[in-house]
C-alpha positions as CSV (number, residue, x, y, z in Angstrom):
1,X,-16.5,-19.8,21.4
2,X,-19.5,-20.9,23.5
3,X,-22.9,-22.3,22.3
4,X,-24.6,-18.9,22.1
5,X,-21.7,-17.4,20.1
6,X,-21.9,-20.3,17.7
7,X,-25.6,-20.0,17.2
8,X,-25.3,-16.2,16.5
9,X,-22.5,-16.9,14.0
10,X,-24.7,-19.6,12.3
11,X,-27.7,-17.1,12.1
12,X,-25.5,-14.4,10.5
13,X,-25.9,-14.7,6.7
14,X,-22.7,-12.7,6.0
15,X,-19.7,-14.1,7.7
16,X,-16.6,-13.4,5.5
17,X,-14.4,-14.5,8.4
18,X,-16.2,-17.8,8.8
19,X,-16.3,-21.0,6.7
20,X,-18.9,-23.6,7.5
21,X,-18.4,-27.2,6.4
22,X,-20.5,-30.3,7.0
23,X,-17.3,-32.4,6.7
24,X,-13.7,-31.3,6.7
25,X,-13.3,-32.6,3.2
26,X,-10.1,-33.8,1.5
27,X,-6.6,-32.8,2.6
28,X,-6.4,-30.5,-0.4
29,X,-9.7,-28.8,0.4
30,X,-8.7,-28.4,4.1
31,X,-5.3,-26.9,3.1
32,X,-7.0,-24.5,0.8
33,X,-9.3,-23.3,3.6
34,X,-6.4,-22.9,6.1
35,X,-4.1,-21.1,3.7
36,X,-6.8,-18.8,2.5
37,X,-7.6,-17.7,6.1
38,X,-3.9,-17.2,6.9
39,X,-3.3,-15.2,3.8
40,X,-6.2,-12.8,4.5
41,X,-7.2,-11.7,7.9
42,X,-7.6,-15.0,9.7
43,X,-10.9,-16.6,10.6
44,X,-12.7,-19.7,11.7
45,X,-13.4,-23.0,10.0
46,X,-16.5,-24.5,11.6
47,X,-17.0,-28.2,10.9
48,X,-20.3,-29.9,11.6
49,X,-22.6,-27.3,10.1
50,X,-24.4,-28.1,6.8
51,X,-24.8,-25.6,3.9
52,X,-28.3,-24.8,5.0
53,X,-26.8,-23.8,8.4
54,X,-28.3,-26.8,10.2
55,X,-26.1,-28.3,12.9
56,X,-25.2,-32.0,12.0
57,X,-22.2,-32.4,14.3
58,X,-19.0,-34.4,13.7
59,X,-18.4,-38.1,14.5
60,X,-15.0,-38.4,16.2
61,X,-13.9,-35.0,17.3
62,X,-10.5,-36.2,18.5
63,X,-9.7,-37.8,15.1
64,X,-10.8,-34.6,13.4
65,X,-8.4,-32.5,15.6
66,X,-5.5,-34.8,14.6
67,X,-6.4,-34.6,10.9
68,X,-6.6,-30.8,11.0
69,X,-3.3,-30.5,12.9
70,X,-1.6,-32.9,10.4
71,X,-2.8,-30.9,7.3
72,X,-1.9,-27.5,8.9
73,X,1.7,-28.8,9.5
74,X,2.3,-31.0,6.5
75,X,0.1,-29.6,3.7
76,X,0.6,-25.9,4.3
77,X,3.9,-24.1,3.5
78,X,5.1,-22.7,5.8
79,X,3.1,-24.7,8.5
80,X,0.2,-22.9,10.0
81,X,-0.5,-23.0,13.8
82,X,-4.2,-23.4,14.5
83,X,-6.2,-23.5,17.7
84,X,-9.2,-25.9,17.8
85,X,-12.1,-26.1,20.2
86,X,-15.3,-28.1,20.5
87,X,-18.8,-26.7,21.0
88,X,-21.9,-28.7,21.9
89,X,-25.2,-27.7,20.3
90,X,-28.3,-29.8,21.2
91,X,-26.1,-32.8,22.0
92,X,-24.1,-32.5,18.8
93,X,-20.4,-31.7,18.7
94,X,-19.1,-28.9,16.4
95,X,-15.4,-28.3,15.9
96,X,-14.2,-24.7,15.5
97,X,-10.7,-24.3,13.9
98,X,-9.3,-20.9,14.7
99,X,-6.8,-19.8,12.0
100,X,-4.8,-16.6,12.8
101,X,-3.7,-14.0,10.2
102,X,-0.4,-15.4,9.2
103,X,2.9,-13.7,10.2
104,X,4.8,-15.5,7.4
105,X,2.5,-14.7,4.5
106,X,2.0,-15.7,1.8
107,X,1.1,-19.3,2.6
108,X,0.6,-21.9,-0.1
109,X,-0.7,-25.5,-0.2
110,X,1.7,-28.4,-0.7
111,X,0.6,-28.4,-4.4
112,X,1.9,-24.8,-4.7
113,X,-1.4,-23.0,-4.8
114,X,-1.9,-19.6,-3.0
115,X,-5.5,-18.8,-1.9
116,X,-7.3,-15.8,-0.3
117,X,-10.6,-15.4,1.4
118,X,-13.5,-13.5,-0.3
119,X,-17.0,-12.7,0.8
120,X,-18.4,-15.8,-1.0
121,X,-15.6,-18.2,-0.1
122,X,-12.0,-18.4,-1.3
123,X,-10.1,-18.4,-4.6
124,X,-6.6,-18.3,-6.1
125,X,-4.7,-15.1,-5.4
126,X,-4.1,-13.0,-8.4
127,X,-0.6,-11.9,-9.4
128,X,-1.1,-8.5,-7.9
129,X,-2.6,-9.8,-4.7
130,X,0.3,-12.3,-4.4
131,X,2.9,-9.5,-4.8
132,X,1.1,-7.5,-2.1
133,X,1.3,-10.5,0.2
134,X,5.0,-10.8,-0.3
135,X,5.4,-7.1,0.2
136,X,3.4,-7.1,3.4
137,X,6.1,-9.3,5.1
138,X,9.0,-7.7,3.2
139,X,9.7,-11.0,1.4
140,X,9.9,-9.0,-1.8
141,X,10.2,-5.3,-2.6
142,X,8.3,-4.7,-5.8
143,X,10.5,-1.8,-6.9
144,X,13.4,-4.4,-7.2
145,X,11.5,-6.4,-9.8
146,X,13.4,-6.5,-13.2
147,X,11.6,-5.8,-16.4
148,X,12.7,-8.6,-18.7
149,X,11.7,-6.8,-22.0
150,X,13.9,-3.8,-21.3
151,X,17.6,-3.4,-21.3
152,X,20.3,-0.8,-20.3
153,X,19.5,1.2,-23.4
154,X,16.0,2.0,-22.0
155,X,17.7,4.0,-19.2
156,X,18.9,7.5,-19.7
157,X,22.5,7.5,-18.5
158,X,22.8,11.3,-19.0
159,X,20.0,11.6,-16.4
160,X,22.1,9.4,-14.1
161,X,25.1,11.6,-14.6
162,X,23.1,14.8,-13.8
163,X,21.8,13.0,-10.7
164,X,25.3,12.2,-9.5
165,X,26.4,15.8,-10.1
166,X,23.3,17.3,-8.3
167,X,23.7,15.0,-5.3
168,X,27.4,15.4,-4.9
169,X,28.2,11.8,-5.8
170,X,30.4,12.3,-8.9
171,X,33.0,10.1,-7.2
172,X,30.7,7.1,-8.0
173,X,30.8,7.8,-11.7
174,X,32.5,5.0,-13.7
175,X,30.8,1.9,-15.0
176,X,27.1,3.0,-15.0
177,X,25.9,-0.6,-15.2
178,X,27.8,-1.6,-12.2
179,X,26.5,1.4,-10.2
180,X,23.0,0.7,-11.2
181,X,23.3,-2.9,-10.2
182,X,24.7,-1.9,-6.8
183,X,21.7,0.5,-6.3
184,X,19.2,-2.3,-7.2
185,X,18.2,-0.4,-10.4
186,X,19.5,-3.0,-12.8
187,X,19.2,-6.8,-12.4
188,X,20.4,-9.4,-14.9
189,X,20.9,-6.7,-17.5
190,X,17.3,-5.5,-17.1
191,X,16.1,-2.2,-15.5
192,X,14.1,-2.8,-12.3
193,X,10.9,-1.0,-11.6
194,X,12.9,1.5,-9.5
195,X,15.5,2.0,-12.3
196,X,12.8,2.7,-14.8
197,X,11.0,5.2,-12.5
198,X,14.2,7.1,-11.6
199,X,16.2,7.0,-14.9
200,X,14.0,5.5,-17.6
201,X,13.8,7.2,-21.0
202,X,10.1,6.8,-21.2
203,X,8.8,5.4,-17.8
204,X,5.1,5.7,-18.6
205,X,5.5,3.8,-21.9
206,X,6.0,0.7,-19.7
207,X,4.3,1.8,-16.4
208,X,1.5,4.0,-17.6
209,X,-0.1,4.4,-14.2
210,X,3.2,5.7,-12.6
211,X,2.2,9.3,-12.9
212,X,0.5,12.2,-10.9
213,X,-2.9,13.4,-12.1
214,X,-3.2,17.0,-10.8
215,X,-6.4,19.1,-10.9
216,X,-7.8,22.3,-9.5
217,X,-11.5,22.1,-8.6
218,X,-13.4,25.3,-7.9
219,X,-15.5,24.8,-4.7
220,X,-15.3,22.0,-2.2
221,X,-15.8,18.8,-4.2
222,X,-15.3,17.3,-7.6
223,X,-18.8,18.0,-8.9
224,X,-17.8,21.0,-11.1
225,X,-15.3,20.5,-13.9
226,X,-11.7,21.3,-13.0
227,X,-10.5,24.8,-13.8
228,X,-7.0,23.4,-14.5
229,X,-5.6,20.0,-14.8
230,X,-2.3,18.3,-15.7
231,X,-1.2,14.7,-16.1
232,X,2.4,14.8,-14.8
233,X,4.7,12.2,-16.3
234,X,8.4,11.6,-16.8
235,X,11.1,10.5,-14.4
236,X,10.2,10.5,-10.8
237,X,12.2,13.4,-9.6
238,X,11.1,15.5,-12.5
239,X,7.5,14.6,-11.7
240,X,7.9,15.8,-8.1
241,X,9.3,19.1,-9.4
242,X,6.4,19.5,-11.8
243,X,3.9,18.7,-9.1
244,X,5.4,21.4,-6.9
245,X,5.1,23.9,-9.7
246,X,1.5,23.0,-10.2
247,X,0.8,23.7,-6.5
248,X,2.7,27.0,-6.7
249,X,0.3,28.1,-9.5
250,X,-2.8,27.1,-7.6
251,X,-2.0,28.3,-4.1
252,X,-1.6,31.9,-3.0
253,X,2.0,33.1,-2.5
254,X,1.7,36.6,-1.2
255,X,4.9,38.6,-0.6
256,X,6.0,40.7,2.4
257,X,8.6,43.4,1.9
258,X,11.7,42.8,4.1
259,X,14.3,45.4,3.6
260,X,14.6,46.0,-0.2
261,X,13.4,42.5,-1.3
262,X,10.0,40.9,-1.4
263,X,9.8,37.8,0.7
264,X,7.3,35.1,-0.3
265,X,4.8,33.9,2.3
266,X,3.1,30.9,0.8
267,X,-0.3,30.0,2.4
268,X,1.0,26.4,2.9
269,X,4.6,25.5,3.7
270,X,6.6,24.3,0.7
271,X,8.3,21.7,2.9
272,X,5.0,20.2,4.0
273,X,3.7,20.0,0.4
274,X,7.0,18.5,-0.8
275,X,7.1,15.9,2.0
276,X,3.5,14.9,1.2
277,X,4.3,14.5,-2.5
278,X,7.5,12.5,-1.8
279,X,5.5,10.2,0.5
280,X,3.0,9.6,-2.2
281,X,5.4,8.5,-4.9
282,X,8.0,6.8,-2.6
283,X,5.5,4.8,-0.5
284,X,2.7,4.1,-3.0
285,X,1.9,0.5,-4.0
286,X,3.1,0.1,-7.6
287,X,1.2,-3.1,-8.0
288,X,-2.0,-1.0,-8.0
289,X,-2.7,0.2,-11.6
290,X,-3.7,3.8,-10.7
291,X,-2.0,7.2,-10.5
292,X,-1.2,9.4,-7.5
293,X,-4.0,12.0,-7.6
294,X,-3.3,15.6,-6.5
295,X,-6.5,17.7,-6.0
296,X,-6.7,21.4,-5.0
297,X,-10.0,22.6,-3.6
298,X,-10.9,26.0,-2.2
299,X,-10.5,24.7,1.4
300,X,-7.9,22.0,1.1
301,X,-5.3,20.1,-0.9
302,X,-5.8,16.3,-1.3
303,X,-3.1,13.8,-2.1
304,X,-4.5,10.3,-2.9
305,X,-1.8,7.5,-2.8
306,X,-2.6,4.1,-4.4
307,X,-2.5,1.2,-2.0
308,X,-2.8,0.7,1.8
309,X,0.2,1.3,3.9
310,X,2.4,-1.9,4.4
311,X,2.5,-4.0,7.5
312,X,-1.1,-3.0,8.6
313,X,0.1,0.6,9.5
314,X,-3.0,2.7,10.2
315,X,-3.5,6.5,10.4
316,X,-2.6,6.7,14.1
317,X,0.7,4.9,13.5
318,X,1.5,7.2,10.6
319,X,0.9,10.2,12.8
320,X,3.2,8.7,15.4
321,X,6.0,8.5,12.8
322,X,6.0,4.7,12.3
323,X,8.1,4.2,9.3
324,X,8.1,1.2,7.0
325,X,9.6,1.6,3.5
326,X,7.7,-0.1,0.8
327,X,10.0,0.8,-2.1
328,X,13.6,1.0,-0.6
329,X,15.4,1.5,-3.9
330,X,13.3,4.4,-4.9
331,X,13.4,5.9,-1.4
332,X,17.2,5.7,-1.2
333,X,17.7,7.7,-4.3
334,X,15.1,10.3,-3.2
335,X,17.0,10.5,0.0
336,X,20.2,11.1,-1.9
337,X,18.5,14.1,-3.6
338,X,17.9,15.6,-0.1
339,X,14.1,15.3,-0.2
340,X,13.7,12.9,2.8
341,X,15.5,12.5,6.1
342,X,15.3,8.7,6.5
343,X,14.2,9.4,10.1
344,X,10.5,8.5,9.6
345,X,9.5,12.0,10.7
346,X,7.6,12.9,7.5
347,X,4.0,12.8,8.6
348,X,4.7,14.3,12.1
349,X,6.6,17.1,10.4
350,X,3.7,17.8,8.0
351,X,1.3,17.9,10.9
352,X,3.5,20.4,12.8
353,X,4.1,22.6,9.7
354,X,0.5,22.7,8.6
355,X,-0.7,23.4,12.2
356,X,1.7,26.4,12.4
357,X,0.6,27.7,9.1
358,X,-3.2,27.2,9.4
359,X,-4.0,26.4,13.0
360,X,-5.7,23.2,11.8
361,X,-4.8,19.5,11.6
362,X,-4.3,17.4,8.5
363,X,-6.6,14.5,7.7
364,X,-5.5,10.9,7.1
365,X,-8.0,8.4,5.8
366,X,-6.6,4.9,5.1
367,X,-9.0,3.2,2.7
368,X,-9.0,-0.2,1.0
369,X,-7.0,0.8,-2.0
370,X,-5.6,4.2,-1.2
371,X,-4.5,6.6,1.5
372,X,-6.1,10.1,1.4
373,X,-4.0,12.9,2.9
374,X,-5.9,16.1,3.3
375,X,-4.1,19.4,4.0
376,X,-6.4,22.3,5.0
377,X,-6.0,25.7,3.5
378,X,-6.4,28.9,5.6
379,X,-10.0,30.3,5.6
380,X,-10.2,32.9,2.9
381,X,-7.0,31.7,1.2
382,X,-8.8,30.9,-2.0
383,X,-11.0,33.3,-3.9
384,X,-14.7,32.7,-3.8
385,X,-16.0,30.7,-6.8
386,X,-17.4,32.9,-9.6
């Protein structure tokens, strides 16, 4: 950073990636600033600038460098590597501490506090934010989290038996508790998030947001009331089947006579719709208290999945088939049911199938708290609104 860059940064009144300090403060305050930057998107701590943005400078820059390095190594867990530089403004020395986005998040202070940056400064990370930080580096998979208030009786073992039969795994039948433990669906005698989602007696009684809210909107937006809607609940594989049935009711499925039998020709490929629904429930962020939303419009089908993709995956990476599993226990059982290939080809396959059917591309919009997948319908596929 040179003098001009620093002056421009000081003049900017909104700098969420920048923290100005007159003095570096105590070791605890400095560790709080460093861990907050490392836990968020990185940033710069600029020392020698007062709260009113006037440049006051620092006394001994070399001593400050040593103090910052010492706190970054000894007061942050794991240690944080920072890069420091000095900038001269009107004969006064300002120290800029560059803190990268951490590769070993989450970071905490020596006192065990986890912090994140906000627009107005920094604060303690909430439970949900902390879980997302652990998930982002695959230190923890949320679907493996046990639910201590629940026991084996809260799982439907008959549903487990049917699953084994339907997936050709009857050879695994025996002690159900042992099998569930091996699959990561039971831990310490308690169902995990994945266990409840897949085989719970009443999943939504304990995870009310783990559902699919489906609606058919006449027209091109949500302004008009839905002509049909359904809150789809139950066990995860049953929810997927119900969501497919909802789409079959809302989308055209004309038939072509081949020989003596009518052959269905759906306007959108069932495989593409199924893949999109599976992605939504298997890769959603279950720390976000919101449902998957399935909307059918005259010109498109939208699937809105709670949470951003893990590991900073963006829309371009998704199109390229980059594959990071957020909920491996859920994903494995869906794979056993033959609904995924484990090859990471889901989005590219959806793109190809939809393009063949409609001649158009899908839309992917990665937002702060959701991913919006938009599948175009063929022009004229839906009847004109009344």
